[in-house]
C-alpha positions, 0 to 999 in steps of 0.5 A: 626779138621779132620786133628787133629783127623787124626794126633792123630790117627796116633800117637796112631797107632805108640804107639800101634805098639811100645807097641806090639813090647815090649810085650811078643810074644805068644808061638805057641806050648802052645798058652800062652804068656810068657815073656822072661826075661834075668837076669844078675846074676853078684854079686855086687862088694866088696867095696874097696878104694884101688886096690893094696897093698901098704906100709910096710907089717906087719905079725900078728899071734895071738890067741884070746879067744872070749866070747859072749857079746850079741846074738840073735839066733833063732831055727827052723826046725822040730827037732830044728836042725836049728840055725840062727841069730847073735852073738857079741863076744869080747876078748883080744889078744896080737899082736906082743907085743901090747895088743888089743881087738878083736870084732866079729859081726858074723851071723850064719846059722847052721844045727845040729851045722855045716854050714856057718858063716860070719862077721866082726872083729874090732881089737882095739889096745892100741893106739886106732887105729883100723883094720877092717876085713871081714871074707869070706868062713867061716865054722863051723863043729861040730864033734860027741863029740860036739867040733866045728872047725872054719875056714875062709878067712880074707880080710882087710877092712881098719882102723883108726889111723896107719891102716887108709890105710891098705889092706891085707888078711889072714885066721883064724882057731879055736874051741869051746868046748861048745854049740853055744854062748859059748866061742871060741878060734880063731887063726889069721894069717894076712899080713897087708899092711899099 
């Protein structure tokens, strides 16, 4: 029994020493115990199914007028100057002679009409194939006349049908003459590998 008690006491002592080594050490200057935490702030990687472009390059330059199909926008701030939320806009396009539909699922965070936005585009072609795009580093800038200018970088996510193995990138610019949620016109420039 004494041997069992001595073994248990020794195990407990080792556990206490191990826990003490893991616990924060007290600061000698303030007398308080503050943990030292190391945070790795590396952002998560963007998902990808292929690393390098492959296949033939298709250059697409087209314009699309987009109108709001649905939205959920909120107002905040002491003078109602902040707008945030999402908007689903859709519209037609003619891409290299092929009629298509452009669908934008976008989110915004604007102060007096200016600020960052992000989102996803799905382009559906006449043969029902689709091309998915992610818009990055996008901004909206509202001028004193009320016109908002848009800009952003595009990355091809992938697609279906003839675009199933698509990769690529591009950019967009555009404008809106009315209030947030009113129609916009966007100009796209894309190089797509498929």
